[in-house]
C-alpha positions in Angstrom: 9.2 -3.1 19.8 8.9 -3.2 16.0 7.1 -0.5 14.1 3.9 -1.9 12.6 3.5 -1.1 8.9 0.1 -1.9 7.4 -0.2 -2.8 3.8 -2.6 -0.2 2.7 -1.4 2.1 -0.1 -2.5 5.7 -0.6 -1.5 8.6 -2.8 0.4 10.1 0.1 2.3 6.9 0.7 3.1 6.6 -3.0 4.6 10.1 -2.9 6.5 9.3 0.3 7.9 6.1 -1.2 9.0 7.9 -4.4 10.8 10.5 -2.2 12.5 7.8 -0.3 13.8 6.2 -3.5 15.2 9.6 -4.6 16.8 10.2 -1.3 18.4 6.8 -1.2 19.8 7.3 -4.7 21.6 10.5 -3.7 22.7 9.6 -0.2 23.1 5.9 0.3 26.7 4.8 0.9 28.0 1.5 -0.5 28.4 0.0 2.9 24.8 0.8 3.7 23.6 -0.5 0.4 25.1 -3.9 1.0 22.9 -4.3 4.2 19.7 -3.2 2.5 16.8 -5.8 2.8 15.7 -7.8 -0.2 12.5 -6.2 -1.3 11.5 -8.7 -4.0 7.9 -10.0 -3.3 8.5 -12.9 -5.7 5.0 -13.2 -7.3 4.0 -14.4 -10.7 1.0 -13.5 -12.7 -2.3 -15.2 -11.9 -4.3 -16.7 -14.8 -7.6 -15.2 -15.7 -10.3 -16.9 -13.6 -7.8 -18.6 -11.3 -9.0 -16.8 -8.2 -12.4 -15.4 -9.3 -13.2 -14.0 -5.9 -10.3 -11.6 -5.8 -11.4 -7.9 -5.5 -9.4 -4.7 -5.9 -10.7 -1.8 -3.8 -10.4 1.8 -4.9 -8.7 3.0 -1.7 -5.7 0.8 -2.5 -6.6 -2.5 -0.8 -7.6 -6.0 -1.8 -10.5 -8.1 -0.7 -12.4 -11.3 -1.3 -16.0 -12.0 -2.3 -17.4 -14.1 0.5 -20.8 -13.8 -1.0 -22.1 -12.1 -4.3 -22.7 -8.8 -2.5 -20.1 -8.8 0.4 -16.4 -8.2 0.3 -14.1 -9.3 3.2 -11.2 -6.9 3.7 -9.0 -5.4 6.5 -10.4 -2.9 9.1 -7.5 -0.6 8.5 -8.6 -0.2 4.9 -12.0 1.4 5.8 -13.6 4.0 8.0 -16.2 3.5 10.7 -19.2 1.3 10.4 -22.1 2.9 8.5 -23.3 3.9 5.1 -20.5 4.4 2.6 -20.8 4.9 -1.1 -17.2 6.0 -1.7 -15.6 2.7 -2.5 -15.5 1.0 -5.9 -14.8 -2.7 -6.1 -13.3 -4.1 -9.2 -13.8 -7.9 -9.8 -13.8 -10.6 -12.4 -10.4 -9.8 -14.0 -6.7 -10.2 -13.4 -5.9 -7.1 -15.6 -7.4 -4.0 -13.9 -7.4 -2.2 -17.3 -9.6 -4.9 -18.9 -12.8 -3.9 -20.5 -14.4 -6.9 -18.9 -13.8 -5.7 -15.4 -16.9 -5.6 -13.2 -17.0 -2.4 -11.1 -19.5 -2.0 -8.3 -19.9 0.8 -5.7 -20.2 0.2 -2.0 -23.3 1.0 0.1 -22.1 0.1 3.6 -19.0 -0.7 5.6 -18.9 -2.8 8.7 -15.6 -2.5 10.7 -14.8 -5.0 13.4 -16.1 -3.8 16.7 -13.3 -2.6 19.0 -10.8 -2.2 16.2 -8.1 0.2 17.4 -5.1 -0.7 15.1 -4.0 -3.7 17.1 -5.7 -7.0 16.1 -9.3 -7.4 15.0 -8.2 -6.3 11.5 -11.2 -7.3 9.5 -14.1 -5.5 7.8 -17.0 -6.1 5.4 -18.1 -4.0 2.5 -21.7 -4.3 1.2 -21.9 -3.8 -2.6 -24.7 -1.9 -4.4 -25.5 -5.0 -6.5 -24.5 -8.6 -6.5 -21.5 -9.7 -8.5 -22.9 -12.8 -10.3 -21.1 -15.5 -12.2 -18.0 -15.5 -10.0 -17.2 -18.1 -7.3 -17.1 -16.9 -3.7 -14.3 -17.7 -1.2 -15.3 -19.8 1.8 -13.8 -18.7 5.1 -12.2 -21.0 7.6 -14.2 -21.4 10.8 -11.8 -23.8 12.6 -8.0 -23.7 13.1 -7.7 -27.0 11.0 -6.2 -25.1 8.0 -4.0 -22.7 9.9 -0.9 -24.6 8.8 1.0 -25.8 5.7 1.6 -23.7 2.7 -0.7 -20.7 1.8 -1.4 -18.8 -1.4 -1.3 -15.0 -1.4 -2.5 -12.7 -4.2 -2.9 -9.0 -4.9 -2.3 -6.0 -7.1 0.0 -4.3 -4.5 3.7 -3.4 -4.9 6.0 -6.1 -6.3 8.9 -4.4 -4.5 9.1 -2.6 -1.2 8.1 1.0 -1.9 7.3 0.1 -5.5 4.4 0.8 -7.8 1.0 -0.8 -7.7 0.4 -3.6 -10.2 -1.9 -3.7 -13.2 -2.0 -7.5 -13.2 -2.9 -9.8 -10.3 0.2 -11.5 -8.8 0.3 -14.7 -6.8 2.8 -16.5 -4.6 3.0 -19.2 -1.9 4.3 -18.8 1.6 4.7 -21.3 4.5 3.1 -21.0 7.9 5.2 -19.5 10.6 4.6 -20.4 14.2 3.5 -17.8 16.8 6.7 -18.3 18.7 8.9 -17.7 15.6 6.7 -14.7 14.6 7.0 -13.2 18.1 10.8 -13.5 17.9 10.5 -11.0 15.0 7.7 -8.7 16.3 7.6 -9.2 20.1 4.5 -7.8 21.8 3.3 -6.2 18.6 2.0 -9.6 17.5 -1.4 -10.7 18.9 -1.3 -14.5 18.6 -5.0 -15.0 19.2 -5.9 -12.5 16.4 -3.1 -13.0 14.0 -1.3 -15.7 11.9 2.1 -15.3 10.2 3.5 -16.7 7.0 6.8 -16.3 5.1 10.3 -17.6 4.4 13.1 -17.1 6.9 15.2 -15.8 4.0 12.5 -13.4 2.9 12.0 -12.8 -0.8 8.2 -13.6 -1.0 5.6 -11.6 0.8 2.5 -9.3 0.5 3.3 -5.6 0.3 1.7 -2.2 0.3 -1.5 -2.3 -1.6 -2.2 -5.9 -0.7 -3.9 -5.1 2.6 -7.3 -6.7 3.0 -6.6 -9.4 0.5 -7.0 -13.1 1.3 -4.4 -15.7 2.3 -5.8 -19.1 1.4 -5.2 -22.7 0.8 -7.1 -25.9 -0.2 -9.3 -27.6 2.3 -9.7 -31.4 2.6 -12.1 -31.4 -0.2 -9.8 -29.6 -2.5 -11.7 -26.3 -2.4 -10.0 -22.9 -1.7 -10.6 -21.6 1.9 -9.5 -18.3 3.4 -7.4 -18.5 6.5 -6.0 -15.0 6.7 -6.5 -11.3 5.7 -3.4 -9.3 4.7 -2.7 -7.0 7.7 0.8 -5.7 8.3 4.5 -6.5 8.5 8.0 -4.9 8.7 8.7 -3.7 5.2 8.0 -6.3 2.5 9.7 -9.7 2.1 12.5 -8.9 4.5 14.5 -11.8 5.9 13.2 -12.9 9.4 10.1 -10.7 9.1 7.1 -12.8 8.0 3.9 -11.3 6.9 1.2 -10.9 9.5 -2.4 -11.7 8.7 -5.7 -11.5 10.6 -6.6 -15.1 11.6 -10.0 -15.7 9.9 -11.0 -18.6 12.0 -10.9 -16.5 15.2 -13.4 -14.1 13.7 -15.4 -16.4 11.5 -18.6 -16.4 13.6 -18.6 -12.6 13.9 -17.9 -12.2 10.2 -20.8 -14.4 9.2 -23.1 -12.8 11.7 -22.2 -9.3 10.5 -22.5 -10.3 6.8 -26.0 -11.5 7.5 -27.1 -8.1 8.8 -25.7 -6.0 5.9 
């Protein structure tokens, strides 16, 4: 069974990653180094306004505006359902240091009922005020778009164990079948709840700090639609280990119902 590694970043994880880099620098033998996985995520900078619904959350996760006042993210990024004013959402910019950034505090969190770390990895965050002037991201409510090539984006690490990014990065990854994904992850994968994407050779993937962000593609009308939520994977961009995402269409009805109650 593979160890599941979610893609949330925290201050403790940053320190642990830095320590691992130092340890590797002083102890790794040349024969071991040659077998090390390729950690390159392979993203390029997104243009300002290209993905206007992208949100950076203060706990070290991503998210998407599915309405002016509701952010869709991963369950493992948040605490229990209830009032929560501890999260700040940054929206409207690709550069997190931009003076134009819109920053809004949370008021409530809704975490998927029954979430226990395996599957059901979705959550909603209610914002204190609507974020206006930005397009929202439609969520897939059928499996029709669970195929093809997807776009991923986030401010997470650009290399495994690396630093978080100032600028929003984007990349594309192909759909990976449940059978192929289970060949990598075995029983850790929950096919009904999760969808996989990535290249067999690795090199392009989401990473720590991208958790909760959207995986999306164009629908038949040419509009962006969210099909996945960044959830977990074995390292970042390793060969034969695709990224694992919550399958949005599985939970679409529950997401919409919960959003209506916030």
